[in-house]
GUNU-337325 format. One line per field, with one value per residue (C-alpha): residue number from 1; x, z, y. Coordinates in nm, 4 decimals. Layout:
residues N
k = (NUM,...)
xx = (X,...)
zz = (Z,...)
yy = (Y,...)
//
This chain:
residues 618
k = (1,2,3,4,5,6,7,8,9,10,11,12,13,14,15,16,17,18,19,20,21,22,23,24,25,26,27,28,29,30,31,32,33,34,35,36,37,38,39,40,41,42,43,44,45,46,47,48,49,50,51,52,53,54,55,56,57,58,59,60,61,62,63,64,65,66,67,68,69,70,71,72,73,74,75,76,77,78,79,80,81,82,83,84,85,86,87,88,89,90,91,92,93,94,95,96,97,98,99,100,101,102,103,104,105,106,107,108,109,110,111,112,113,114,115,116,117,118,119,120,121,122,123,124,125,126,127,128,129,130,131,132,133,134,135,136,137,138,139,140,141,142,143,144,145,146,147,148,149,150,151,152,153,154,155,156,157,158,159,160,161,162,163,164,165,166,167,168,169,170,171,172,173,174,175,176,177,178,179,180,181,182,183,184,185,186,187,188,189,190,191,192,193,194,195,196,197,198,199,200,201,202,203,204,205,206,207,208,209,210,211,212,213,214,215,216,217,218,219,220,221,222,223,224,225,226,227,228,229,230,231,232,233,234,235,236,237,238,239,240,241,242,243,244,245,246,247,248,249,250,251,252,253,254,255,256,257,258,259,260,261,262,263,264,265,266,267,268,269,270,271,272,273,274,275,276,277,278,279,280,281,282,283,284,285,286,287,288,289,290,291,292,293,294,295,296,297,298,299,300,301,302,303,304,305,306,307,308,309,310,311,312,313,314,315,316,317,318,319,320,321,322,323,324,325,326,327,328,329,330,331,332,333,334,335,336,337,338,339,340,341,342,343,344,345,346,347,348,349,350,351,352,353,354,355,356,357,358,359,360,361,362,363,364,365,366,367,368,369,370,371,372,373,374,375,376,377,378,379,380,381,382,383,384,385,386,387,388,389,390,391,392,393,394,395,396,397,398,399,400,401,402,403,404,405,406,407,408,409,410,411,412,413,414,415,416,417,418,419,420,421,422,423,424,425,426,427,428,429,430,431,432,433,434,435,436,437,438,439,440,441,442,443,444,445,446,447,448,449,450,451,452,453,454,455,456,457,458,459,460,461,462,463,464,465,466,467,468,469,470,471,472,473,474,475,476,477,478,479,480,481,482,483,484,485,486,487,488,489,490,491,492,493,494,495,496,497,498,499,500,501,502,503,504,505,506,507,508,509,510,511,512,513,514,515,516,517,518,519,520,521,522,523,524,525,526,527,528,529,530,531,532,533,534,535,536,537,538,539,540,541,542,543,544,545,546,547,548,549,550,551,552,553,554,555,556,557,558,559,560,561,562,563,564,565,566,567,568,569,570,571,572,573,574,575,576,577,578,579,580,581,582,583,584,585,586,587,588,589,590,591,592,593,594,595,596,597,598,599,600,601,602,603,604,605,606,607,608,609,610,611,612,613,614,615,616,617,618)
xx = (0.0000,0.1059,0.0083,0.0425,-0.0938,-0.2733,-0.4871,-0.5785,-0.6732,-0.7011,-0.5367,-0.6785,-0.5544,-0.1961,-0.0626,0.2975,0.4054,0.7388,0.9214,0.8427,0.5535,0.2934,0.0567,-0.0511,-0.2153,-0.3687,-0.2483,-0.0315,-0.3240,-0.5270,-0.8868,-1.1606,-1.2929,-1.0014,-0.7651,-0.4121,-0.1694,0.1516,0.4574,0.5647,0.9048,0.9365,1.2853,1.4345,1.6866,1.9678,1.7872,1.6984,1.3570,1.1059,0.8671,0.5694,0.3614,-0.0170,-0.2718,-0.3399,0.0287,0.0108,-0.1696,-0.2018,-0.2343,-0.3463,-0.2728,-0.2629,-0.6030,-0.6212,-0.7446,-0.8985,-0.6549,-0.8732,-0.6158,-0.3061,-0.0541,0.2784,0.5143,0.8145,1.0426,1.1991,0.8585,0.7480,0.8400,1.1102,1.3637,1.6589,1.7961,2.1473,2.1931,2.5400,2.5114,2.7908,2.6480,2.6787,2.9775,3.3435,3.6014,3.7181,3.3655,3.2850,3.5932,3.4814,3.1328,3.2590,3.4825,3.2169,2.9409,3.1662,3.2432,2.8691,2.7882,3.0611,2.9823,2.8298,2.9819,2.7788,2.4391,2.1957,1.8805,1.6779,1.7067,1.9207,2.0588,2.2578,2.1901,2.4204,2.3009,2.4988,2.4602,2.2804,2.0285,1.9814,2.1655,2.0078,2.1945,1.9369,1.7970,1.7650,1.9749,2.0516,2.4053,2.6153,2.9352,2.7762,2.6556,2.9997,3.1620,2.9200,3.0036,3.3741,3.3067,3.0761,3.2532,3.1131,3.1344,3.3360,3.1365,3.1729,3.3301,3.3590,3.4771,3.1378,3.0851,3.1371,3.0064,2.6350,2.5797,2.4770,2.1297,2.2303,2.3269,1.9938,1.8050,1.9999,1.9348,1.5671,1.5023,1.7049,1.5142,1.1824,1.2941,1.3777,1.0443,0.8574,1.0433,1.0014,0.6426,0.5096,0.6836,0.4904,0.5954,0.8012,1.1022,1.3979,1.5946,1.9355,2.0796,2.4540,2.5444,2.7185,2.4068,2.0434,1.9839,1.6037,1.3687,1.0990,0.7853,0.4243,0.4112,0.7338,0.5881,0.2757,0.4743,0.6838,0.3854,0.1690,0.4624,0.5573,0.8984,1.1107,1.4059,1.7404,2.0224,2.3797,2.6406,2.9925,3.1460,3.0138,2.9166,2.5823,2.4721,2.3863,2.4912,2.2320,2.1360,2.0798,2.3765,2.3515,2.2828,2.3160,1.9684,1.9824,2.0894,1.7816,1.8844,1.8814,1.6966,1.3966,1.3317,1.4407,1.2549,0.9415,0.9305,0.9882,1.3542,1.6861,1.9564,2.2938,2.6392,2.8621,3.1974,3.4171,3.2099,2.9380,2.8983,2.7532,2.5156,2.3955,2.3287,2.1314,1.9127,1.8419,1.7638,1.4473,1.2893,1.3463,1.0175,0.7604,0.3883,0.1420,-0.1497,-0.4202,-0.6827,-0.9562,-0.8734,-1.1397,-1.2843,-1.1679,-1.0454,-0.9042,-0.5314,-0.4609,-0.1356,-0.1763,0.1090,0.1136,0.2634,0.2726,0.3078,0.4050,0.2612,0.5814,0.8386,1.1714,1.0305,1.0123,0.7971,0.8889,0.6551,0.5733,0.5147,0.2299,-0.0055,-0.2326,-0.6092,-0.8186,-0.8229,-1.1695,-1.3611,-1.4122,-1.7791,-1.6803,-1.4523,-1.7265,-1.9312,-1.6441,-1.5341,-1.6826,-1.4250,-1.1243,-1.0821,-1.0334,-0.6929,-0.5401,-0.4292,-0.5493,-0.6890,-1.0096,-1.1814,-1.4414,-1.7969,-1.8913,-1.5851,-1.6773,-2.0276,-1.8949,-1.6454,-1.9146,-2.1126,-1.8052,-1.7276,-2.0787,-1.9858,-1.6345,-1.5241,-1.2018,-0.9628,-1.0038,-1.3226,-1.1761,-1.1344,-0.7879,-0.6869,-0.7765,-0.5975,-0.2693,-0.2776,-0.3291,-0.0728,0.2643,0.3831,0.1558,0.3116,0.4630,0.1486,0.0210,-0.3508,-0.5269,-0.7869,-1.0149,-1.0309,-0.9947,-0.6503,-0.7522,-0.8643,-0.5401,-0.3263,-0.5117,-0.4948,-0.1174,-0.0650,-0.2645,-0.0516,0.2682,0.1473,0.0265,0.3799,0.5176,0.2939,0.4048,0.7776,0.8423,0.8834,1.0599,1.2840,1.4895,1.6193,1.8050,1.5748,1.6705,1.3833,1.4041,1.1060,1.0394,0.8158,0.7334,0.6123,0.3117,0.5270,0.6573,1.0040,1.1733,1.1489,1.2867,1.3931,1.5150,1.6978,1.5866,1.7867,1.6709,1.6425,1.3069,1.1666,0.8953,0.7435,0.5202,0.2195,0.0601,-0.1996,-0.2628,-0.0644,-0.0553,0.1297,0.1518,0.3821,0.6319,0.8560,1.1420,1.4337,1.7689,2.0963,2.0496,1.7120,1.5060,1.1734,1.1404,0.8269,0.7295,1.0305,0.9683,0.6108,0.7212,0.8874,0.5762,0.6662,0.4235,0.5483,0.4709,0.5211,0.3724,0.4760,0.6692,0.3561,0.1526,0.1241,-0.0834,-0.4080,-0.3627,-0.3470,-0.5924,-0.8473,-0.8055,-0.8560,-1.2329,-1.1989,-1.0985,-1.2099,-0.9510,-0.9033,-0.6407,-0.5004,-0.2372,0.1344,0.4397,0.8163,0.9881,1.3569,1.4216,1.0975,0.7741,0.4822,0.1070,-0.0455,-0.3553,-0.5730,-0.7391,-0.9842,-1.0786,-1.4475,-1.6126,-1.7556,-1.5377,-1.1777,-0.9919,-0.6523,-0.6705,-0.4499,-0.4907,-0.4108,-0.3688,-0.3513,-0.1407,-0.4590,-0.5294,-0.8065,-0.7840,-0.9339,-0.9155,-0.9139,-0.9417,-0.7176,-0.7021,-0.3938,-0.1860,0.0120,0.2955,0.3120,0.6088,0.4969,0.7387,0.7094,0.3832,0.5406,0.4565,0.7575,0.5995,0.2860,0.1246,-0.1634,-0.3828,-0.6754,-1.0049,-1.1534,-1.0026,-1.0860,-1.2040,-1.2755,-0.9040,-0.8022,-0.6182,-0.6536,-0.3970,-0.1915,0.0134,0.2469,0.4898,0.6618,0.9447,0.9936,1.3282,1.4336,1.5782,1.7242,1.6991,1.8748,1.5978,1.3416,1.3643,1.2024,1.2996,1.0999,1.0010,0.9993,0.9983,1.3330,1.2077,0.8845,0.7958,0.4975,0.3510,0.0841,-0.1138,-0.3202,-0.4971,-0.1869,0.0799,0.2597,0.4888,0.7052,0.8714,1.1313,1.1925,1.4915,1.5256,1.8357,2.0070,1.6976,1.7877,1.6376,1.5712,1.6866,1.6906,1.8721,1.9934,2.3429,2.3467,2.6495,2.7554,2.7496,3.0933)
zz = (0.0000,-0.0632,0.1803,0.1037,0.1949,-0.0922,-0.1320,-0.3719,-0.2109,-0.3277,-0.0799,-0.1361,-0.0090,0.0542,0.0035,-0.0187,0.0354,-0.0734,0.2015,0.1923,-0.0488,0.2210,0.0708,-0.1849,0.0016,-0.3077,-0.4347,-0.7413,-0.9716,-1.2501,-1.1300,-1.3326,-1.5847,-1.5384,-1.8250,-1.8343,-1.9850,-2.1536,-2.3084,-2.6104,-2.7804,-3.1252,-3.2593,-3.5775,-3.5993,-3.5066,-3.1932,-3.3265,-3.2267,-3.5142,-3.5696,-3.7995,-3.6948,-3.6794,-3.4506,-3.7003,-3.6962,-3.3348,-3.1848,-2.8067,-2.6479,-2.2874,-2.1821,-2.5530,-2.6297,-2.8634,-2.6928,-2.8269,-2.7982,-2.6725,-2.7123,-2.9271,-2.9558,-3.1359,-2.9166,-3.0309,-2.7289,-2.8167,-2.7656,-2.4658,-2.1000,-2.0462,-1.7632,-1.7130,-1.3761,-1.3701,-1.0576,-0.9397,-0.7159,-0.4601,-0.2374,-0.4750,-0.6845,-0.5995,-0.6270,-0.9730,-1.1104,-0.9554,-1.1194,-1.4588,-1.4029,-1.3197,-1.6245,-1.8645,-1.7260,-1.7744,-2.1324,-2.1991,-2.0385,-2.2209,-2.5686,-2.8188,-2.6239,-2.3194,-2.4807,-2.3483,-2.5334,-2.2118,-1.8602,-1.6418,-1.2937,-1.1082,-0.7829,-0.5731,-0.3744,-0.0513,0.2618,0.4236,0.1428,-0.2000,-0.2347,-0.5081,-0.6957,-0.6822,-1.0072,-1.3599,-1.6283,-2.0000,-1.9323,-1.9394,-1.8504,-1.5362,-1.4272,-1.5014,-1.2902,-1.0035,-1.0252,-0.9975,-0.6690,-0.5291,-0.2840,-0.2919,0.0606,0.0973,0.1770,0.5184,0.4993,0.7256,0.7209,0.5922,0.3432,-0.0287,-0.3210,-0.2688,-0.0836,0.2674,0.3994,0.4978,0.1374,0.0141,0.2645,0.1641,-0.2039,-0.1533,0.0539,-0.1842,-0.4856,-0.3081,-0.2188,-0.5823,-0.7085,-0.4525,-0.5813,-0.9517,-0.9668,-0.8482,-1.1302,-1.4564,-1.7844,-1.8717,-1.6602,-1.7470,-1.4539,-1.5669,-1.2841,-1.3096,-1.1092,-1.1504,-1.0099,-0.9637,-0.5893,-0.5871,-0.6783,-0.9362,-0.7524,-0.8430,-0.6332,-0.7874,-1.1297,-1.0433,-0.9167,-1.2331,-1.4689,-1.2951,-1.2634,-1.6333,-1.5240,-1.7393,-1.5820,-1.7527,-1.5899,-1.7141,-1.5835,-1.5596,-1.5242,-1.8666,-1.7515,-1.7065,-1.4932,-1.7658,-1.6249,-1.6371,-1.3603,-0.9871,-0.8759,-0.5631,-0.7207,-0.4578,-0.3258,-0.3782,-0.7397,-0.9587,-1.3220,-1.4368,-1.7534,-1.5481,-1.3808,-1.6688,-1.9506,-1.7377,-1.7202,-2.0955,-2.0566,-2.1238,-1.9344,-2.0974,-2.0394,-2.2454,-2.0886,-2.0792,-2.3308,-2.0901,-2.2622,-2.5695,-2.3488,-2.1825,-2.5240,-2.6222,-2.3104,-2.3576,-2.7278,-2.6246,-2.5428,-2.8936,-3.0251,-2.8613,-2.8464,-2.5633,-2.5708,-2.3307,-2.3102,-2.0745,-1.9173,-1.9089,-1.5686,-1.4580,-1.1627,-0.8801,-0.8538,-1.1770,-1.3451,-1.7030,-1.9480,-2.2057,-2.5520,-2.8356,-3.1907,-3.4834,-3.8296,-4.0121,-4.0163,-3.8487,-3.5854,-3.2139,-2.9500,-2.5841,-2.3023,-1.9492,-1.9678,-1.7254,-1.4500,-1.1876,-1.2038,-0.9223,-0.6044,-0.5162,-0.2469,0.0896,0.0148,-0.3096,-0.1248,0.0524,-0.2670,-0.4411,-0.1518,-0.3010,-0.5781,-0.3496,-0.2759,-0.6338,-0.7054,-1.0490,-1.0690,-1.2355,-0.9240,-0.7429,-0.4261,-0.4607,-0.4050,-0.1860,0.0275,0.0648,0.1783,0.4368,0.5612,0.6047,0.8227,1.0350,1.0781,1.2056,1.5156,1.5551,1.8982,1.8447,2.1377,2.0919,2.3004,2.5710,2.9293,2.9817,3.2259,2.9751,2.6939,2.8840,2.9999,2.6464,2.4783,2.6595,2.4590,2.6774,3.0113,3.0516,2.9477,3.1551,3.0831,2.9416,3.1776,2.8866,2.5095,2.5018,2.3367,2.0640,1.8024,1.8547,1.8149,1.5029,1.3380,1.3793,1.2900,0.9700,0.8724,0.9304,0.7140,0.4480,0.4333,0.4064,0.1070,-0.0594,-0.0019,-0.0368,-0.4169,-0.5561,-0.3155,-0.3179,-0.0151,0.0633,0.2086,0.4002,0.4779,0.6976,0.6194,0.8865,0.9355,1.3010,1.4832,1.7145,2.0030,1.7976,1.7405,1.4015,1.1813,0.8615,0.7419,0.4305,0.3795,0.0898,-0.0084,-0.2661,-0.3666,-0.2507,-0.4860,-0.3826,-0.6668,-0.6343,-0.8691,-0.8352,-0.5596,-0.6023,-0.3819,-0.2854,-0.3271,-0.6974,-0.5975,-0.4235,-0.6064,-0.5330,-0.7752,-0.8045,-0.8397,-1.2172,-1.1863,-1.2800,-1.1005,-0.8672,-0.8032,-0.4630,-0.3429,-0.1236,-0.2220,-0.3918,-0.0642,0.1441,0.2996,0.3268,0.1405,0.2812,0.1436,0.1150,0.4442,0.3260,0.2881,0.5743,0.7541,0.4719,0.6168,0.8886,0.6533,0.7066,0.4552,0.5305,0.9073,0.8648,0.7572,1.1104,1.4697,1.7191,2.0948,2.2914,2.5244,2.7034,2.7042,2.6972,2.6703,2.3812,2.4530,2.4834,2.3074,2.4678,2.2676,2.2477,2.2242,2.0072,1.9339,1.5934,1.4179,1.0522,0.9817,0.7642,0.4473,0.4794,0.4825,0.1525,0.2855,0.3256,0.3892,0.1023,0.0941,-0.2552,-0.3413,-0.6246,-0.8316,-0.8149,-0.5517,-0.3290,0.0131,0.1651,0.5410,0.7768,1.0714,1.4170,1.6012,1.8194,1.7175,1.9072,1.7918,1.8790,2.0883,1.9204,1.5477,1.5456,1.3315,1.3875,1.5462,1.6093,1.4991,1.5813,1.3723,1.4019,1.2068,1.2988,1.2911,1.1979,0.8521,0.8762,0.5025,0.4256,0.7600,0.8745,1.2506,1.3441,1.1623,1.3692,1.2182,1.4324,1.2531,1.3784,1.1913,1.1633,1.0520,0.7018,0.5809,0.2093,0.1022,-0.1379,0.1457,0.4310,0.6916,0.7732,0.6388,0.8852,0.7052,0.8229,0.9359,1.0979,1.0299,1.2094,1.0712,1.2665,1.1092,1.2217,0.9717,0.9842,0.8186,1.0502,1.1969,1.0152,1.0896,0.8513,0.9654,0.7284,0.7674,0.5511,0.5226,0.2921,0.1771,-0.1088,-0.4108,-0.7042,-1.0323,-1.3801,-1.6523,-1.9952,-2.1359,-2.5051,-2.7122,-3.0540,-3.1347,-3.1360)
yy = (0.0000,0.3582,0.6319,0.9992,1.3389,1.5046,1.8093,2.0843,2.4117,2.7696,3.0016,3.3476,3.6816,3.5714,3.9196,4.0210,4.3805,4.5132,4.7039,5.0777,5.0189,4.9747,5.2309,4.9703,4.6827,4.5279,4.1911,4.1590,4.1100,4.2568,4.3141,4.1547,4.3987,4.6421,4.7146,4.5802,4.8335,4.7217,4.8851,4.6813,4.6993,4.5401,4.4670,4.3303,4.0467,4.2858,4.3987,4.7435,4.8870,4.8979,5.1876,5.2330,4.9323,4.9466,4.7838,4.5061,4.4094,4.2884,3.9903,3.9645,3.6202,3.5705,3.2109,3.1306,3.2843,3.5886,3.9062,4.2268,4.5164,4.8030,5.0809,5.1239,5.4060,5.4172,5.6211,5.8240,5.8086,6.1419,6.3085,6.0999,6.1281,5.8650,5.8448,5.6109,5.4993,5.3488,5.1337,5.0356,4.7282,4.7684,4.4935,4.1983,4.3142,4.2927,4.5690,4.4604,4.4596,4.7963,4.9446,4.8108,4.9485,5.2967,5.3049,5.1801,5.4046,5.7058,5.5961,5.5676,5.9055,6.0974,5.9607,6.2022,6.4925,6.3988,6.4626,6.2019,6.1013,6.0830,6.2251,5.9984,5.9687,5.7081,5.5252,5.3107,5.0110,4.9870,4.7791,5.0742,5.1173,5.2723,5.6025,5.8153,6.0872,6.3642,6.4990,6.3610,6.5255,6.4983,6.6237,6.3085,6.4935,6.6379,6.2957,6.1506,6.4195,6.3508,5.9805,6.0659,6.2416,5.9741,5.7447,5.3926,5.2459,4.9278,4.6157,4.4575,4.1142,3.8151,3.4606,3.3379,3.6180,3.5919,3.7927,3.8387,3.5141,3.6195,3.6762,4.0299,4.1058,3.9771,4.1883,4.5000,4.4274,4.3573,4.6677,4.8849,4.7592,4.8158,5.1686,5.2360,5.1020,5.3126,5.6183,5.5454,5.4178,5.7546,5.9419,5.9932,5.8366,5.5328,5.4356,5.2146,5.0697,4.9414,4.7321,4.6655,4.3581,4.0215,3.8581,3.9478,3.9194,3.8832,3.6010,3.6573,3.7629,3.8435,4.1593,4.2926,4.2171,4.4161,4.7147,4.7230,4.6947,4.9530,5.1929,5.1581,5.0311,4.8023,4.6223,4.5628,4.3681,4.4094,4.1658,4.3175,3.9716,3.8721,3.5241,3.3488,3.0571,2.8088,2.4752,2.2002,1.9620,1.9457,2.1482,2.3617,2.6985,2.9741,3.0392,3.4140,3.3804,3.3876,3.3962,3.7600,3.6662,3.5566,3.8920,4.1154,3.9415,3.9047,4.2848,4.3196,4.4120,4.2403,4.0521,4.1185,3.9738,4.2047,4.1304,4.4398,4.6404,4.7486,5.0860,4.9137,4.7154,5.0368,5.1895,4.8798,4.9064,5.2761,5.2240,5.0376,5.3740,5.5123,5.3773,5.1535,5.0833,5.1358,4.8926,4.7782,4.5054,4.3903,4.0518,3.7830,3.6956,3.3527,3.1529,3.3591,3.4323,3.2471,3.3374,3.4611,3.4313,3.7100,3.6940,3.9477,3.8170,4.0384,3.9719,4.0647,3.7860,3.8499,4.0861,4.0083,4.1770,4.2180,4.3198,4.2138,3.8424,3.7941,3.9033,3.7488,3.7700,3.9151,3.7027,3.5839,3.7648,3.6010,3.5376,3.3622,3.1237,2.9331,2.9059,2.7344,2.5177,2.2036,2.2277,2.2575,1.8910,1.7790,1.6327,1.6261,1.2656,0.9505,0.7849,0.8760,0.7562,0.4856,0.6265,0.3322,0.3933,0.7586,0.6667,0.4219,0.6774,0.9421,0.7044,0.6334,1.0022,1.0671,0.8649,1.0064,1.1302,1.3276,1.3479,1.7219,1.6764,1.4512,1.5702,1.7097,1.4355,1.1649,1.3486,1.3958,1.0338,0.9021,1.1278,1.1204,1.4230,1.6368,1.5398,1.8870,2.0715,2.3620,2.3519,2.6583,2.8068,2.9060,2.9557,3.3343,3.3245,3.0794,3.3397,3.5343,3.2208,3.1022,3.4435,3.4670,3.1026,3.1575,3.4556,3.2601,2.9710,3.2164,3.3587,3.0059,2.9324,3.2529,3.2029,2.8319,2.8258,2.5181,2.3260,2.0112,1.8237,1.5058,1.2390,0.9251,0.6861,0.3784,0.1523,-0.1085,-0.4115,-0.4785,-0.7864,-0.7947,-0.6661,-0.3738,-0.5191,-0.4720,-0.7810,-0.6281,-0.2866,-0.1114,0.2186,0.4396,0.7494,1.0005,1.3643,1.4957,1.7579,2.0042,2.2063,2.5109,2.4743,2.8169,2.7827,2.4110,2.1769,1.8150,1.4918,1.5722,1.8593,1.6280,1.3829,1.1477,1.1459,0.9768,1.1678,1.1868,1.3583,1.0504,1.0314,0.7324,0.5312,0.3851,0.1852,-0.1191,-0.2004,-0.5205,-0.6296,-0.5704,-0.2360,0.0530,0.3621,0.7080,1.0595,1.4074,1.5713,1.8769,2.0908,1.9476,2.2832,2.4363,2.3012,2.5656,2.8644,3.1464,3.0203,2.6499,2.6806,2.6728,2.3098,2.2020,2.2507,2.3762,2.3804,2.5691,2.3019,2.5080,2.5924,2.3671,2.4051,2.2295,2.2582,2.6307,2.7265,2.8341,2.6981,2.7177,2.3698,2.3302,2.0320,2.0034,1.7750,1.7928,1.8486,1.5802,1.7309,2.0418,1.9216,1.9068,1.8034,1.4263,1.1286,0.8839,0.5144,0.3754,0.0086,-0.1262,-0.1619,0.2107,0.1931,0.5005,0.5637,0.9100,0.9622,1.2594,1.3334,1.4839,1.5957,1.8258,2.1357,2.2978,2.6628,2.8850,3.1830,3.4231,3.3491,3.1463,2.8776,2.5114,2.3435,2.0046,1.8214,1.4910,1.3567,1.0484,0.9091,1.0715,0.7206,0.3810,0.2533,-0.1089,-0.1250,-0.1351,-0.2743,0.0392,0.0499,0.3111,0.5747,0.8180,1.0765,1.2766,1.5652,1.7832,2.1107,2.2873,2.6318,2.6752,3.0031,3.0790,3.3939,3.4962,3.4908,3.7394,3.5143,3.1584,2.8662,2.5943,2.2615,1.8981,1.7604,1.4393,1.2494,0.9261,0.7330,0.4389,0.2178,-0.0814,-0.2816,-0.6157,-0.7592,-0.6204,-0.3228,-0.0845,0.2192,0.4618,0.7157,1.0087,1.2393,1.5528,1.7694,2.0182,2.2050,2.4390,2.6093,2.3791,2.5285,2.3803,2.5674,2.4742,2.4786,2.5601,2.4748,2.3612,1.9933,1.8350)
//
């Protein structure tokens, strides 16, 4: 048998606010019925902007479907309001690269006798924030002279510091970029941000995408080292190193690796403003928070269009959530629960008595983990705890992205007395993929060291195979909490941590996160759970969780299933706050055929990246 956790749930209103951009609390979406405005650059095969196109020359595709362009204007950049911001990244660049940047920027500014096509200024990202050179100017020589007199602070260094790889560097970069967006998005007209850095220190993010689009900001990234991360495979790519092409091209800009000739690359970026097209369209109402990929096609062969590559649709309102709740439990796989099984399960749940409702003395006696519990006098703190827990899990959903970890699993068969009769060690790479707002066992995979997906290992030897624990906290997100009942049991120390202890029980007919047992013939039975949460009092993250079946399932002979999960802190340098992910999972099972125990150990969580190396055939 194969046991996993699986669920498909829409998590609405998981908002993300850039630092210093708090005035805009709206999600990174395009409201239904509101126009989406785009700046479109069309280039020929040599990369030169093309003018003279008409509305009928462009076709706009939204998720592959043609859309009606409701407004079209060909813009002569020389007559439009366009500003260019040159950003020198002194946080993620070394001294040699900064020297090259200074030299090449000055060469660019002083060309054509210092006459600039558009107003420009420079900014310097330092460890203390973004330092802006006040005032835009078309006088390249004046800007060059100001750059000569600007002292770029030296980066602090330490024994665990390298170029752009520390969490502090990421935080400085993130806050500086947010500061720059907040400054630029309030200015009228089109803005080009040219970021000079050997690496782009931020991950691609929906809220950043929204800020850029609504502010008419296009991002260009110029690499002074002239190299790109193009190796293929499962290497440990630094977590703060999102490929520049991802962020730049998503905004409609460019990621360039010009080597020593950065001046030419700067001219290429600025040339995008020479001529472009402003268009808009009205997006079609659809499922909430769905990502829409945008594409512009040009009728004339040999021409390429660039614009922002996507947006998110309007998140559903709270009152819409309940109306659509019956759809949340659907799982996109080839197996489905048997209707007769579901009917039998519903009858069993009607007589369920969760230990959530037991007297405290009975509960602490039955669950030894609660021996140190200081019982809660009442339930007054429960709403406060759940609200903060929900926010913490919402942040987790937003930040987790794609991860890979090393997994060691010891699968054991036990005798009637609980002694080990046989065991097997399974080692693999455990891949966790972020599929928009749909999650489940289909988002978690086991792979070998070559990247080949592995099936359930040990089934043929009679072991029970378990998986799907990496995202188990998501059932406690703000919107999913309504699918369970909760009770504040009290407080307990876990090591040096003070924790709130909560009991929970999933509500039959409401819960969409289920534990599924699948037979080798494809028959699937889904089961609900109850359990205990230990929630850190400071950060409101789950540090420990125990779950049990809400009721045994005699139909498949599953009498007991207990899962004990320990969560540990993982720092990713593209996420400001720590992620709390499973480090140890112990699963104990008792069936009519025997007893089993699986021990999962996860380590070395890191960002999962796949890139492609392109070369000539030998």
